[in-house]
N, C-alpha and C positions, 0 to 999 in steps of 0.2 A: 303442583303438577309440572312436569317437564315442559318447557316452552314449545318444543317441537311437537310433542304428542298432544298439545292443546289445540293444534290446527283442526279445523272442521273437516269432516270426511263426508263427501257426497254420498247420497243413499245408493246411487247406482254403481259406485266404485266397488271393485273386487280386489281381493288380495292378490299380489303379483305371484306368478308361478315361480317356483324355486329354481327352475332352469332357464329363466328368462334372461337374455343377455343384454337387451336394450329396450328402451321405452318407445312407444309410438311417437310420431312427430308432433301430435297435438297435446302431449302430456303437459300439465301445468305445474307451476312452482310448488303449490301446496302438495300436489301428488308426489313430486320429487322428494320433498322433505319427509312426508309421511311414510313413503315406501322405501326411504333410504337408498335413493338411486344415485347419490353423489359418489364419485370415484376420485381418489387422490392420484396425482402424478408427482413424482419426487425428483427435484432438480438438485444436483450436488452443489455444495459450497466447499471450495477447495482451499486448503491451507498451502499457500504458495511457498512458504519458507521451508516446509517439510515435504513438499511434493506428495500430498496425500489428501484424501477426502476427509474434511472436518465434520460435515453433517449434510443434511438435506432439507430443502424447503418443500413443504407440502403445498401443491398448487391444485386447486379443485377443478373438476370437470363435471358437467351435467351429463345426462344420458346421450349416447351416440345418436346421430341422425335426427337431432332435434334442434330447434332454434335456440335452446338454452344449454347447448353443450359447452360453449366457451365461456370463461368467467366474466368477461365484460357484459355480455348479454344477461347472464345469470344474475349478477349482482345489480345490474341496472333494473331488472324486473323486480328483484327483491325490494329495492328502494321504492320503486313505483307503488308496490303493494304494501309497503310498511312492514315487510317481513325480513329486513336485512339482519336484525339480531338473531332470528331463528336460523337463517341461512348460514351466518358466520359460526354459530354454535355447531350446527350439523357438519360444517366443513372442518372445524377444529377437531371434532370427535372422529370424523372419517379419516383425517390425516394421522391422528394418534393411533387409531386402531389398525390402520394399514401398516404403519411403521412397526407396531408390535407384532403383527402377523409375519412380517419379514424377519423378525428377530434381529433387527438391524443394530449396528453399533454407531457411535458418534452422536451428534446433536441433531434434534429435530426442530426446525423453524416452523412455527404455526402462526398464522395471521389472525389478528383481531383489530378491528377499527376502535378508535378511542370511544366512539359513541356506544358500540356494542360492549366494550369492556366496562364502561360506566353503567350500562343497563344491567349487566349481570352482577356487578359489584353492589348496586342498589338492591337487586333482587335477592342475592344470596349472602352478601357480606363475607365473613371469614370462611364460609364454606365454598367460596367461589372456585379455588383451585381444584378441589375434589369433585365439585359438581361439573366443572368443565370437562374433566376426564371421564366422569361417570364410571362405567364398568371397565375402562381400560386400565391395565396394570402397569403401564409405562411409568418408569421412575420420573418424578417431576424434575430431578436434576438433569435429565437429558433433554429438557424442553426449553426452547428460547421463544418467547412470545414476541412476535413482531407487531409493533403498533403501526397500523396503516390508517390514514384518515384523510377524507376530503373536506371535512367540516372543521371550522375553527374550534380550538379547545382552550383558548386563553382564559375563558371564564370558569373553567372547570379544573384548574391546575391542582387545587387542594384535594378534590375527590380522586383525581387521576393519580396523584402521588400516593394516596392511601391504597388504591387498587394495585399499584406497582409494588408497594411494600408488602401487600398480602401475597402476591405472586412470589416475590423473593423469599418470603418467610417459608413458603412451601418447598423451596428449593429450585423453582424455575428462575430463569434469567429473562431479561427484557431487552429488546432491540428497537431502535427507531428506524422505520423503513422509509425509502424514497427521500432521503434527506436532500434538501436543496430545491425541491419543487413543492407546490401546493402548500399545505399547512404543516409540513415537517420542518419546523423552523428552529432557530438558535435558542429562543426562549424555552421551547419544549425540551430541547437537549439539555440546557442548563438546569432547568427545574427538575426534570425527571431522572437525570443522571443514568441513562441507559448503559447496559454492559457492552452493547455493540451499536454502531450506527452504520446503516447500509446507505452508501452514497448513490443517488439515483443514476440510472443508466445514461441519462442525458450527458453527464459530464465525461463519460468514457466512450461514447459513440464517436469514433474518429479522433480520439485524444492523441493518437500517434502523430497526427498531422496538424493538430490544433494547439498552438502554444498558449492561447488564451485559456482553454480548458485546463491545460497542465498547471497554469498559474493559479486558477481557481481551486483546483484540487489541492495544491500545495497549501493554500490558505486554510482549507477545511482541515487538512492534516495537522496544521499547527494548533487549531482549536482542539482537535482530538487528543493531541499530545498533552496540551495543557490540562484538559479535563480527565485524562487517563482513560480514554475510551478506545476500544478496538474498533477497526473500520473494515467494512466489506465493500469491495468494488462490484457494482451490479452491471449487467449487460455487456460482458466482455464477449465480443464476437469475432475478433481477428487476432492473429499472432502479434501483429504490430501493437495493437492496443494493450494486449497482455504484457508485452515487453516494457511498455511505459509504466504500467501498474506495478510491475516488479521493481523497476528502477526507482519508483517513488517509495519503495519499501512498504507497500500496503500488503498486509499478511494474508488477508482472505479475499477471495474473488468468486464470482458466480456469473454464468452466462453460457450461451449456446456453444461457444468455442470450447468450454470446459465440460459441458454436459447438458443435454436437453432434458426437459421434464419427461420422465418415463414411469411406467407402472413398476418396473423392477428398479431396485436401488443399486447405484454404482458403488461397489466396494473398493475398487482400486482404479487408479488412473491408467489409461492406455499407456503402454511403454514409451511410444514416441513423445507423448505429452509430458510424461514423468521425466524423461531424459532431458527434454528441452527446458524444463523448469530448473534443472540443476546447472544449466550453463548460462552464463551472462553473455550479453551481446558484445562484440569486439569494441564498440564505442564506449562501453562502460569499463572495460578491463583496465586500461591504462590509468584511469583516475582512482581505481580501487586496488592497484597493485601493491601499494605500501601496506604493511602490517600483517600479511599472511592470512591464514584461515583459522577457523575454530579448531582444526586438527592440532594446531600448535598448543592449544590449551588443554588437550585431552589427557586424562590420567586413567589408566585401567583400574577398575574396581568391580568387585562382585555385586550382583543385584539380587533382590528378593523377588520370588515368583509368587504372584497372586493367582489363586487363593491357597496355594500349597504351603507357603511359608507363614509362620506365625510371628508374633511380636518377640517371642523368646528367640526365634531364629535371627531376627534383626539384632537383638541384643548381643547374640553370640558373634555376629559379623563385626559389630563395633568393638567388642573385646579382642577379637582376633586381628583386627586391622586398626592399630592405634592411631594412624595418621589419616584415616578416612573420615572426612567431614560430614558425609551423608551416605545414605543408601538409596539407590534407585529401586523403584517397585515396577515390575514389568508383568505383562500378561503372558499367556501361553505362546503367543507369536513373537515374544521378546520385544514388544512395543511398550514404551514407558507409559505408565498410568499415574505415577506420583513419585514423590521424593520424601524421605524421612531425614530430618535434620538431626545430627548427632547430639548436639547440646540439648535441644528440646526433648528428644527422646529419653536421654539419660536422666534428665531432670524428672520426667514423668516416672521413670522406673525407680528412681530413688525415693519416691513417695511411698508411704506405708500402704500395703495391700495392692499396689498397682500390678505387680507381677502376678499375684495370685488371681486378681480379677481379670486381667487382660492378657496374660502371658500366652494363652493358647488361642486367642482371637487372631483373626487374619491380620497380616502385616500392614493393612491399610488403615488401621485404627488411628495412628498418629501421623499419617502422611499428609503432605500438601498435595492435593489432587490437581493443582494447576501449576506444575513446575515450568521453568523456562527450558524449552527444548530447542536445541541448536544443531543443525546438520553440520557435519565436520567440514563440508566444503564451503560453508558460508564465510564471507570475509569478515575480518575483525572490524573493518569500517562499518559494515552493515549492523554489527552488534552494538555500535556506540549508542543506538537509541535506547538500549536496555538501561544504560546508566542514568537516563533522565526520566524513566518511567515512574509513575507514582508507586507502583508495587516494588518495593525495595527488598523483598524477601530473598532475592537472588544473592544478596550480599552475605546472608547466613546460609541459605540452602545450597547456593551454587547453581550450576547449570547441568543439564543432562545432554551429553553429546550423542547424536544419532548418526547412523549410516543407513541410507535408504529407508528411513522411518523406524529403524530398530535400534535398540540400545547398543552403544559402543563404548561408553565410558562417562566420566564425570569431569567437571571443571569447577574451580572455586570462583566466587565473585571477586576475590582479591586478584586472582590471575587475570580476569577479564579487565578490571580497572587498570592494572599495570600495563596490559597489552594495548588497550585503547590509548592510554596516556603516551606510551612510547610511540605508537603509530602517529599520534597528532604532533608530537615533537619532531619526529622524522619528516612528516608531511610539511611541517613549517619550514624545514630546510629547503624544500623544493618549491615553495610558493612565494609569490611576491608579497611582502608585508603590507603594502598599501592597498592592493586590490584583492588579495587572497587568491589570485588566479595562479595556476601552475606556471612554473618558470622554465628555464632552459632544459633541465634534465627531463621533466615529464613531457615537454614538447617533443624532444628527440625520441623518447620512448614511444610516444603516440605515432609519430611519423613512421617509426620502424614497424609498428603494428599494422598500419595502413599499407605499407609496402608489401607486407606478407599477404594481403588480401588481393582479390581479383578486380575490385571495383576502382574506377577513377576517383580521385579526390582532388580538391583544390586548396592550395596554401595561399592564404591572404596575409600579406605582411603590410601592416599599416603603421604610420607614425604621423605626428602632428606637425603641420606647417606653422611657422611663426610662434612656436611654443616658448622658445628661450626668451625672446623679448617680453612676452606676456609674463613669464615667471619672474623676470628681473624687475618689471614695473610693479606688479601686484604682490609679489612675495610668494614664498614657497607654499604658504597655506592655501592660497587660491590656485596656485599651480597644482597642488594635490587634488583640489576639487575638479580641475580640468581632467586630470588623469582618471579619477574615479568616474567622472561623467563618460569618458571614453569606454571604460570597462562596462558600465551600465548599459550604454546604447548597444554595444556589440553583443552582449549577452541577450538583450531583449530580442534581437533579430536572428538569433541562432537557435537551431533545434537541439536541445540538450541530449536527445537520443541519437543524433547523427553527427553533431558538430562539436568541436573541441576548441575552447578559447584559452589562449595562453598569453602571459605578460612577460616579455623578454626583460624588460626593465626600462626605466625612464618613460618616454612616450612611445615606445615600440611595442606593438602587439602582434601576435601570430595567431591566426584562426585557421583551423583545419576543418574544411567543410566537405561533408558527403551529401548534403542536401542537393537534389537535382536543380533547384532554383537558386543556386548559390549566387549567381550574378545579380539577380533581383534583390537578394538579401544584402549583398555588399553595397548596392546603390542606396538601399533604404538606410543602411547604417551611416553612410557618408552624409546623406541628406539630413537625417535627424540630428546627427552630431553637429553639423555646420550651423543648423538653426539654433540649437540649444546652447552652443558655445558662446553665442553673443550675449546670453543672459549673465555670463560671468564677468563681463566688462562693466565698468561704472557708466553713469549716464553720459559723461563726456565722451568716453570711448565709443559708446553705441552711436552717439550723434555723429561723430567723426568717421565712423567706419573702421576704427582701429586706434593705434597708439603711436606716440613718438618714443623711440628708444635708440640706444646705440647698437650698431651692428657688431659683428665679430671683430672688426678692425677699429672699434671705438668711434666710429663716425655716426652722428645722430641722423636718423632717417625715419620715415613713416612705415609702419608695419600694419597691414590689414588684419582682419579677424583671423584667429586660429581656425584652421580647417584640417580635415582628415584626408590624407592621401593613402591609397591602397594599391599595392602591386599584387596581382593574382596570378598564380602559377598552377595550371592544371596538370596533374601527374597521372600517367598510366602505369601502374605497378609492373605489368608484364614487360615493359620496356626498360625497367630499372634494375636489371640484375647487376649485382656487385656495386650498387650505388648506396652510399651511406646516408643516413638521415641528415647528417651535417651538409652533404652536397645539395640535398633538396632545400634545406633552410638557406644555404648560401645563394642558390639560384633564385629563390623567392626574394631575398634581399636585393639581388641584382635588378629584379623587376621593380622593386620599390624605389631603387635608386633612379630609374627612369622617370618614375612619377615625380620624385622630389625635384630633379633637375629640369624636368619639362614643365613644371608648374601645372601638373595635371591632377585630376582627382582619382582616376582609375585606369590602370593599364593591365591588360590580360595577355598571357602567353601560355603556350603549351610546352611542357618539358619533353624534349626530343630524345632523351635517353643518354645523353652525354653531358658531363658537368658544364654548366655555364661559367663564364669568368667569375672568380670569387671576388666578393666585394664586402668589406666590413664597414658598416656605417656606425 
């Protein structure tokens, strides 16, 4: 018997009226399940790299105007009564049926706790995927089962792995929800190898202002990259947080800023949001200017239309286009749904009876249904992550280039590899080899970009006091350690979304700050560096407070610890017409000169609109 229909029915209960819109406030959980009063709301999951809706998560609601309307109360009551497996099953089916009624495209995310999943795996075994969907005709391949759990699962890993394998065998995919809190842990990720991991909203709430959260997310992304897992950012509620998520190269995101849970499904993003996703913030552009965009990889090529074209049509395209490495398969709206590799396809067609058996079948027979899709405006730099992904089929299949989500051409994996390699070689010419920070040319370009904006920014020009004698006494190896320490400390206290850190050379650094609290950041940089620099001295040097060395005239004398001095120049772009970036850099160097010769740690000035005396240090 179905677990939902096994619930007891009170003798006084009556069947609900067919035109009834909501239940009375006193309705109980058993009645909600028995009378099928659950209603799904669908929240979009957005593909940020292609500015489109990737799928929807089904979020369940109880009857309106009742204490069990919202899910927290609903599921808490289910656990109190021991009915949570039945409630989860009913929610799963309600979401699937609602999605089917809307005839929706894309993926459907449906939630199941680990305990409920194990319950139904034990109850149904290999029949579980079919029994979960029951009468719903939704294709299993369109479903992603999200594992949500408040209870520890470490003792049930083997059974859980079998349940996951059963879901995958049916065509469903699996995701790990709320990673980073509760019991969604690294062991579960490693053992279950989910197709997606949804990082909990905690990490993205205010991430635009929280460097600690940014660093934590970067660490999670390194794990995801190593394990070959796609990532979804949850709880995106502001444009600033979304900008950070995009700059972290997270492909999928979900949250109220992108779309709230609604009865109706979102088919397309609102034009303002879609347009904003195609534009990078000014702070990101100078660092990503080298290498061009995916448009430079694009080659025009005909596509096959599904379901109109057959395998024979694909074969004819390959024969007519000798140099075409693949054929893109598109739907009626010209949106890519797959790619057919030339070599694999022709090998199939060369086999006996293949043409007779499959020639008139739809062109999707031999296609890869998960091609690499790249918007033509995406930078080559952003595509570099493709080279290190575990799925290396792009090397054979190539990439599909899109424009506004629709098919626009193809690119080969070889072209991508060559472009990324050239980009990195070119970038190396502009970066300091010791710290890998941008050098003079990128610094000047970034200043030029900031001068075109309306907002004030501050140029901090810093160098090290007493560095030469330290380098002479301890050698260049430890001198390099001191330079790397400087870069590390500066980067730690700068906001990567607003600020730009450059290394002019030697012990000279230029930091372009748009953070409103730039002065506090500069002071923290100086304080931390001065404290940590002492650790690079030997015991005698630390005891003495410095070292004995020859000065520039060859005279032995005592030099105290290496310290960092910073000259800060605040610039108002509206006052800087016809001013070159070099003038700004020179003026900042002049302020740094005051720090150096005044034996100070920080000097601040405001750029008045006329070039200050030039000074080359």
